[in-house]
C-alpha positions as a Python dict, from the first residue, in 0.01 Angstrom:
ca = {
    (1, 'M'): (0, 0, 0),
    (2, 'L'): (186, -74, -320),
    (3, 'E'): (180, -446, -390),
    (4, 'S'): (534, -450, -530),
    (5, 'T'): (675, -286, -218),
    (6, 'K'): (518, -481, 65),
    (7, 'P'): (741, -525, 369),
    (8, 'T'): (931, -850, 374),
    (9, 'T'): (911, -1062, 684),
    (10, 'E'): (1149, -1257, 900),
    (11, 'V'): (1069, -1574, 1091),
    (12, 'A'): (1064, -1525, 1464),
    (13, 'E'): (1307, -1723, 1675),
    (14, 'N'): (1037, -1972, 1770),
    (15, 'G'): (962, -2022, 1400),
    (16, 'N'): (589, -1957, 1446),
    (17, 'K'): (531, -1598, 1348),
    (18, 'S'): (674, -1368, 1091),
    (19, 'K'): (742, -1004, 1161),
    (20, 'P'): (740, -730, 894),
    (21, 'L'): (1071, -553, 848),
    (22, 'L'): (1133, -187, 778),
    (23, 'Q'): (1352, -166, 470),
    (24, 'A'): (1553, 113, 312),
    (25, 'V'): (1308, 129, 20),
    (26, 'F'): (1039, 258, 259),
    (27, 'L'): (1261, 508, 437),
    (28, 'A'): (1454, 657, 145),
    (29, 'P'): (1171, 863, -15),
    (30, 'Y'): (1115, 1046, 316),
    (31, 'L'): (1482, 1132, 383),
    (32, 'P'): (1495, 1468, 201),
    (33, 'Y'): (1200, 1585, 411),
    (34, 'E'): (1335, 1556, 767),
    (35, 'I'): (1150, 1242, 870),
    (36, 'E'): (1148, 1144, 1235),
    (37, 'A'): (1143, 799, 1390),
    (38, 'L'): (1112, 634, 1726),
    (39, 'N'): (1410, 425, 1832),
    (40, 'P'): (1366, 102, 2036),
    (41, 'F'): (1347, 316, 2354),
    (42, 'D'): (1059, 525, 2207),
    (43, 'E'): (1281, 832, 2179),
    (44, 'K'): (1200, 1061, 1887),
    (45, 'N'): (1490, 1145, 1656),
    (46, 'K'): (1536, 1307, 1316),
    (47, 'I'): (1683, 1068, 1061),
    (48, 'I'): (1960, 1242, 868),
    (49, 'G'): (2101, 959, 661),
    (50, 'L'): (2080, 602, 546),
    (51, 'K'): (2341, 353, 433),
    (52, 'N'): (2233, 1, 350),
    (53, 'E'): (2024, -105, 652),
    (54, 'T'): (2172, 153, 891),
    (55, 'Y'): (2005, 483, 971),
    (56, 'F'): (2180, 787, 1114),
    (57, 'I'): (2010, 1024, 1357),
    (58, 'E'): (2064, 1366, 1503),
    (59, 'N'): (1943, 1460, 1848),
    (60, 'G'): (2063, 1806, 1939),
    (61, 'N'): (2443, 1791, 1917),
    (62, 'T'): (2450, 1411, 1937),
    (63, 'Y'): (2475, 1183, 1637),
    (64, 'A'): (2412, 810, 1644),
    (65, 'Y'): (2316, 521, 1420),
    (66, 'G'): (2112, 204, 1434),
    (67, 'D'): (1958, -76, 1233),
    (68, 'I'): (1648, 46, 1047),
    (69, 'R'): (1464, -267, 1159),
    (70, 'D'): (1480, -129, 1512),
    (71, 'C'): (1306, 202, 1447),
    (72, 'R'): (951, 306, 1360),
    (73, 'L'): (887, 604, 1134),
    (74, 'I'): (650, 875, 1256),
    (75, 'L'): (393, 927, 980),
    (76, 'K'): (51, 1078, 918),
    (77, 'P'): (-226, 831, 826),
    (78, 'I'): (-368, 852, 472),
    (79, 'S'): (-706, 930, 632),
    (80, 'D'): (-557, 1264, 743),
    (81, 'L'): (-477, 1346, 381),
    (82, 'S'): (-830, 1256, 272),
    (83, 'L'): (-974, 1491, 534),
    (84, 'L'): (-732, 1768, 435),
    (85, 'V'): (-825, 1740, 68),
    (86, 'I'): (-1197, 1742, 149),
    (87, 'E'): (-1154, 2051, 370),
    (88, 'E'): (-960, 2237, 102),
    (89, 'F'): (-1216, 2158, -168),
    (90, 'E'): (-1494, 2277, 64),
    (91, 'K'): (-1305, 2606, 112),
    (92, 'Y'): (-1249, 2625, -264),
    (93, 'D'): (-1619, 2577, -332),
    (94, 'G'): (-1693, 2865, -98),
    (95, 'K'): (-1870, 2654, 163),
    (96, 'R'): (-1639, 2782, 436),
    (97, 'N'): (-1465, 3104, 516),
    (98, 'G'): (-1095, 3108, 438),
    (99, 'K'): (-863, 3067, 146),
    (100, 'A'): (-809, 2723, 1),
    (101, 'N'): (-458, 2579, -27),
    (102, 'D'): (-394, 2608, -402),
    (103, 'E'): (-125, 2339, -399),
    (104, 'I'): (-366, 2080, -260),
    (105, 'I'): (-644, 2185, -498),
    (106, 'N'): (-412, 2161, -799),
    (107, 'L'): (-250, 1832, -696),
    (108, 'F'): (-554, 1639, -585),
    (109, 'C'): (-810, 1760, -837),
    (110, 'E'): (-1020, 1536, -1060),
    (111, 'E'): (-786, 1596, -1357),
    (112, 'N'): (-518, 1407, -1163),
    (113, 'G'): (-745, 1111, -1103),
    (114, 'V'): (-853, 1202, -751),
    (115, 'D'): (-1229, 1194, -775),
    (116, 'E'): (-1296, 998, -457),
    (117, 'I'): (-1160, 968, -106),
    (118, 'I'): (-784, 916, -123),
    (119, 'E'): (-800, 615, 109),
    (120, 'N'): (-991, 429, -166),
    (121, 'I'): (-748, 514, -447),
    (122, 'V'): (-464, 293, -567),
    (123, 'L'): (-187, 527, -456),
    (124, 'S'): (53, 412, -725),
    (125, 'S'): (-189, 554, -984),
    (126, 'L'): (-145, 909, -855),
    (127, 'P'): (78, 1150, -1048),
    (128, 'Y'): (434, 1200, -925),
    (129, 'E'): (354, 1544, -782),
    (130, 'C'): (84, 1397, -556),
    (131, 'V'): (313, 1123, -433),
    (132, 'D'): (592, 1374, -373),
    (133, 'F'): (349, 1584, -166),
    (134, 'M'): (272, 1276, 42),
    (135, 'F'): (640, 1205, 112),
    (136, 'R'): (719, 1574, 174),
    (137, 'N'): (441, 1595, 431),
    (138, 'H'): (512, 1252, 586),
    (139, 'Y'): (194, 1068, 487),
    (140, 'D'): (198, 688, 516),
    (141, 'F'): (223, 608, 146),
    (142, 'F'): (334, 246, 196),
    (143, 'G'): (83, 150, 468),
    (144, 'L'): (358, 112, 727),
    (145, 'I'): (141, 211, 1024),
    (146, 'S'): (-89, -87, 976),
    (147, 'E'): (217, -315, 944),
    (148, 'G'): (359, -188, 1276),
    (149, 'L'): (663, -39, 1101),
    (150, 'A'): (556, 318, 1165),
    (151, 'V'): (358, 500, 1427),
    (152, 'S'): (85, 756, 1369),
    (153, 'I'): (187, 1110, 1447),
    (154, 'H'): (-128, 1123, 1663),
    (155, 'D'): (11, 853, 1892),
    (156, 'V'): (344, 1027, 1961),
    (157, 'V'): (377, 1251, 2263),
}
């Protein structure tokens, strides 16, 4: 997670615990790429817009809105990206049958600073194109799953 963009917290009503808050800064980079979220009732909806702290959703022919603090984004864990990159490089090296995904090879090659498992890399050090790939494909760039502000795509029915 980027240190400068950690989720802020609010004090719970009893004053004992703080709860991380989903903020527009975490949602905005995913908006052009049809991100989905769970609302407070665990219903999956596509987010189509954002204004201040309000998100707008589309569900079939129905449109609605809500406070972004009441939804959880549906994202892929960074570990999924690490596995994908490893698989593609294995294909590229000829260890498996099949054609490697050239975009992944070009983006996450050693020349771009990716010479180890992505989970161990400071994500903010990646080139723009790599980060854009992560947003476009809904990877958890900000570490929101571990903060409880997003849910893993593997946990959604």
